[in-house]
N, C-alpha and C positions, 0 to 999 in steps of 0.2 A: 371095897368098890370107889371105881375114879369120882373126884369131886366133879360136878357138873362145873360148866364154863362160865366164868365170872369175870369182873374185871380186875387186869393186871396190878400185882401187890404194889407197884408202883403211885397208884391212886388209892386203892382199896383199904393200904395201912396207915394211909393220914386223912384220908376223908371219909365222913359216915355216909354208907350207902353209896359210893359215887354216881353209879347210873341214875339214880333216883335224885340225888344231890344235884349234879349237873345240872339234868333237865329240868327239874324246878326250879336252879337258878337262872334256864336260860328263858324259863317262862315268866319269871317273876320281874327279871329286868326289862323284859319285852312289855310288861303289863304297866311297869312303870315308868317307863319311857312315853312309851303310849298315852298313858294317864299324865304325865306331866305337860307333854305338848296339846293334848284335849282340853283339862282344865285346871293341870297344877299350877302351870305360871300363871295363869291370873288369878287364880284362887290366892295367891300371897297378897292380893288387893284389901283382900278382908281382913287382911292382920295388918296393914298399913305398912306393906312391900310391894309394890305393884311394878310390874315391868316396865324398863324405859319405852317411852314413845317409839313407834316406828322410825319417825325421821329426827330423832333424837342422837347428837354424836355421843358413844361410847365415852366414859373420862380417860383424861391420859393419865397414867400413874398409878399409886397407892390405891388412889380410891375406887379403880377398876373393882378393886376386891371386897369392898362393904358397899357395895351398889345396895338397893335392898331387894330388888330382884335375885343376885348372889347370895344374900343373906339368907333368903327365903330358900334357894335351891338346897343349900346346905341343911338347912332343917327339914328340908322334905326327902334328901340323901338319906338323913340320920332316921328318919320315921322309917323308911323302906327297910333300913339296913336291920334296925330293932326288930320287927316284923319278921322278917325272915329268919335273920341270925336268932332270934326268940325261939321259935319253931324247932328249929335244926336243934340248939341247945336241952331242948326238951326230949324231942326226939331220940336224938346220940347222946344222951348223959352218960352213958358209961363209956363212952367212945375217948381213949386217953388223948387224942389232938384234936378235941373239938375247939380249944379256947385258938389253939393257933391256924387251924385251917378254915374256921368260920370267920373269928373276929379278926385275925392275922389277914386275911384275902380281902376282908370289907376294909381294911386302914391301907392295905397296897393299892386298891382301887380308889380309895377317895384322894390318897396322895399322888398319884398318875394324873386323876382328872384335874388333880390342882394345878401340876406342873403346866398339862395342857392349859390353863388358863392363865398361867404368866405366859405362856407362848401366844397368845390371846392381846394380854397387856402389851408385850412389847408389838406385836402388828400395830395395835392399835398410834401406838407412841410414833411406826415411821411413818404415817401421813404427816402430821404436826412438823416431822424433821426433814422429812425431802421434801417439803415444799417450802419451809426457812431455806432447805440448802439451795432449793431451785430461785427462789427470789435474790439470796444473796448473791450466786453466781451470774444473775442477770441483773443486777444494780438497781430493782424492785423493793420494796415492800418495808424500805427502812430497817433492815434489819439490823441487830446491836449483836455487840460480841457476848452480851447477859442473854440475849434470847438464846443461842447456841448451849452456853450454861446453864441457863437453866434446864435446858431439853435432856444435857447430859445429865445432869443432877438428876433428874426423873428416871433415865434410865441406869443409874447407878443404883438407884434404891429398886425398881423392877429386880436387878442384876442381882441383888443382893437376897431376896428372894427367893429366887430361882436356885441359887446355890445350895441356901437353908435347904430345900426343899429336895434337890436333887440328893443331897448327902444324909438325908435321913432317911430319904425311902429306899439308896441303897442299903445302906446299912439295915435297915430293917429287914430288908428281901435277904439279905446276906444271912439272918439268923433264921429267917422263914426258912429257906431254901435248906439249910444245915438239917432242922428239925424234920423236914420232910425225908430228908436222908437217913436219919435217925430215925424215921419210924420204920422206913423199909428196912435198916440194918437190923432194927429190933427184930421184925417180923421174921427174918430167915434166920437171923442165928438162935430162933427159938425153935428153930425146924433141924437146928447145926447137925444131929444123928443122921438126919434122913437126906438132907442137902448136901451133907460133904461126900456121899456116892456120885452124885451126877457131876457128868462130864464139865468142868470149869467152873464148879461152885463157887474156887475164891474169888475168881476172876467176877464173876457175876454178881458176886455180894460186896467185894469192896471195889471195885474199877469201875463197872457200869453204874451202881448207886451213884458212886462220887462224880461221875461223866454226866450223869443225868441232872444232877442238882445241879453241876455248874451250866451247862448250856439250858435247865429250867432257868436260872439267875436273870441271864439274860433276853433269853427267847422268849419267856412268860412275860417279864415284864413290857418287852418292847412290844406286844402281840396287845396288851391291854392299853400300855398308851397309844397303839394305832386306833385301837376301836374310839377312845376317848378323844382321838384330835379330829376322828371323824365325826362324830357328834358335835364337838363347839366349832369346828371350821366347815362345814358343809354350809351352815346358813351364812356362813361369812361370805363363802365364795359365791354362794347363791346372791345374796345382795350387792357385791362388785361385781357380778357379771352383767348387773345393768348399769354398766358403766361400757361395756364394750358393743362398740358397733356390728359391721359385718365381718363374718371371717371368709378367710381367703378362699377363693375358687366357690363357696355356696353360697356367700350374701347373708343377709341378715337371720339370725338364730337366734330365739330367745333364751338367755342366759346361758351363751354358749360355754362359756369358760366351766360351768358347772356338769354340763352336758360332756365337753370335750375331756375333763380330767377322767371321769367317769368310765368313761370308752376305752381311752387312751391306756388308762390301768387296768382293766380287765384284760385289755387285749395283752398288755404284756404277761399277764398272771397266767392265762388260759397257755400261750407264749411259751413260756419257760414249763409250766407243769407239763406239758405235751412232749418236749425236746428234753425234757431230764426223768422222766417217765422209770427209765431202765435202772438210775440210781442207787436207789435207795437198795434194791437186790443184790446188786451188785458191792454195794458197800458193805453188804452184811455178808456177803459171801468170802468177803476180804478177811476180813475178822476173823471168821472160820479157818480158811485156809490158815493164816497164820498162826492160830492157835494151834492148829496139827502142827506145823514147823517148829514152833517153840516150843510144846510138849515133847517133840522127839529128841529135842536138843536136851533139853533139862534132864528127860533120862537117861542120855548119854554119859551124862556127868557122873553118873553112879555106878552105870550098868553099861561097861565093854560092849556089848552085842547090840546095843540099841544105837542109832545115831549113826549107821554103817555108812558109807559111800552112796551106796545106789538106793537108799532107802532116803536121806535126807537130797540126792538129786531129785528123786520122785518129785518128795514133799515141797520142792523150793519150784519147780517146775510148775505146780499147781498155783502158788504164789504170784510168779511170772504171766502166766496164764492171765489170772485173773487182773492183777496190774494192767497187763497190755489191752486188755478190755475197758477197764474202766478208765484208761487215759484217752481210748477213742472215742468212748461215749462223753468223757468231759469236754473234748475237744468242739464237737458241734454244739455241747450246750454255752461253753465260754462266747464261743461266737456269737450264739443268738444272743445271749446275754449281755454281753459289749455292746452291739450294734444297736441292742434296744436303750441301753442308760446313755447312749452316746445322743443317739436321736432323741431322748428324754430333755438333756439339756438345750436343746431351741425347741420344744416341741412347745411350750407357752409364747415363747416370741413369735413363732410362726404365727399361730392363732391371732395373736395381737397387733401385729403389722399394720392392718387396714387402721384400725385405731388408733395407732401411735402417729401415721402418717396423717390422719386428719387433726390430731391433736385434741384427741378429745378427753384426754387425762393428762395430771399432772404427773409429776416426778412421784411425788410421795403417795399417790393412789397406785402409781405404777408398782410399786415398793409393796404397798400391800398384797396386791393383787400376786406378784411374785411368790410373795410368801405363804399366804391363804393357798393358792393352785399347789408350789410345794409340798406343803403340809397333807394335803388332801392325796395329791396323786402318790406320796411317799406312803402314807397309810394305807392306800387303796393294793400299793406293790409291797405291800409287806412279803408274799410269799415270795416276790423277786429279789428281794432284799435279804431275806433269810433262807433262800432256798437250800444252799451249802449246809447249813447249821440245822435245818431241818432234814434234811437227807442223813444226818448224825444221827439226831435223836430219833428218828426211826430205825433206824440200824439197832438203837441201844435200846429199844421196844423190840424189836424183831427178836433179837438174842435173850431178854428178858421175857418174852412171851414163849420160847421155847423151856427156857428155864424153869419156868412153871409149869408148863405142860409136864415136863417130869417130875415135877415135884408131887405130881395131883394125879401119875401114872395115866396122864392122858394120851393119844395120839399127839404126835407132836406137829409143829405146822409142818405144811407142804415143803417151805424152801427148804426145811430142815430135814425133810426125808429124801431131798437129794445127796445128803451127805450119810455114808454108812461106815459100818466099824470095819476095817480091814486089817489083821495081824495087830491087833492093838492102837492102830491110827488108824484116824478120819481122812476118808478119801472123797472125792467127787463121785455121785454115781451118776455112770455113762448112760 
């Protein structure tokens, strides 16, 4: 009997009950965030760790990381993690990869969050440094050489923390992803007597699991970083938006920068998702026609009757046709992406022109605004910046999905049914 449809093994082999695991993780995360902003942040005052006063400037330097409210958040994060992780540790006690998939994921999320906190600490440093620089250039404020050296020392301290967190996170993520690849490899190899008879089995088990692991290392961490950056920098940008007066051609808009960052980023995401909608399918087809061409050439190494010129020409014509289609669709995709990214370089300055001309902000505040706006917009533009990599990951997912359909004796996905076996090779169905 064919197996019922289930989550593809790249998740099933590493995470316990992935559909339930990820849905419960999403719900628990939303609940934890809501609880934090509703009552959690203020609850720290009961334990001597109150939040900063709304009008109090954030500490500049290493002291930012050990403020009472930040310490309270670390404790809150640990409690939420222990509740969720403990539940799944008990529920999935027989799963061989729970330590890495549950606790390893929690560690990556926390270190990524802490890396975002480092970015916030640097952003807090930008205002005093920018204002000191402006005063020095204007010859006001009695700025001394020691003032600059003190601020530079503070930056070096924060930068050291940044390097340490980055190196530790990347090292751990590399091991985490390789364990994920190991889980996929072990699952497929446990079924090798059946898997080996499936077209392209060796490529799926070796190449696709390896490429999935490599892509996930960069794409997955950058997604977590984008989410954490939004959580951290949206309140900062909201507060800094109060410094902005009128918008060009529109006039006064409350918290204009905040809404402009969201709308501009959503526009870019929708734009590129629309113009790039055909690319994942074409990348998938590209792998199939390349595999058929490569397979015929490999057969020709051992069998003189294989890889005959007419057959090779026919198979290579499929390769050429698909590549030319891919080039065409990437042409207008790259046009749209390039124009959007170039416009993005000027967008925040365009919004700030009336405020800058009116002299309502200092150079230090401008630096903070540019950094916060850039962090928020780049996080919202995750799909824009990662679209090509996402397309490649989607292609790998499609191939592994078809591979597992063959393992379970299920009908192939619709895109795979466009390929039919003819004379011992694959051709595009007309």
